[in-house]
C-alpha positions, 0 to 999 in steps of 0.5 A: 264010398265017395269023398264028400266035397268040403269035408275032411276026415280027421282022427280023434283019440278015443278018450277025447272022442268020449268027452266030445260025445258027452258034451255034444249030447248035452248041447243037443248038437251033432258031434260034427257040429260040436267039433266044428264050433269048438275049433272055430271058437278057438280060432276066434279066441286067438284073433280076439287076443291079437286084437285086444293085446296086439303088443303082448306075446308069449315067448315061453312057458316055464315050470312056474309060469309064462314069459311074455314080451310086452311092446306096449312101451317105447322099449320092449320088455320081458314080463314074467307071470308066475304063480305065487301063493296060488295066484298069478303074479306079474313081476313087471306090474307087481300085481295079481291083476293087470293086462299081462295076467288077463292075457295069460288067463286067455291062453289055452296053456293056462290049464297046465297050471290048474293044480297050482292055482287056488280057486277064487 
């Protein structure tokens, strides 16, 4: 069997493959097209995050939230975004709606906190 030009084979864990198959079928897409779109959208999301928040970056993920670096002011600041009463809370802005919260909501790692967050 010959190798196809421009195509790379990767291994996908079986439990993920089952989820991918179901979602691809729902969207009437081939598995290959679905996976490629998923990966491409993830890269686009990363690029978009860099575009809309170029001076905010993630330093670490803690048990109760995120530590960010904010270079939007003249002096760099550390910002903690934690879960308080089931909602995200920014210690710098002392709010649950701000640019830091929006940034965190766009991070893939936010799903690690889904059990701690209350529904809106």
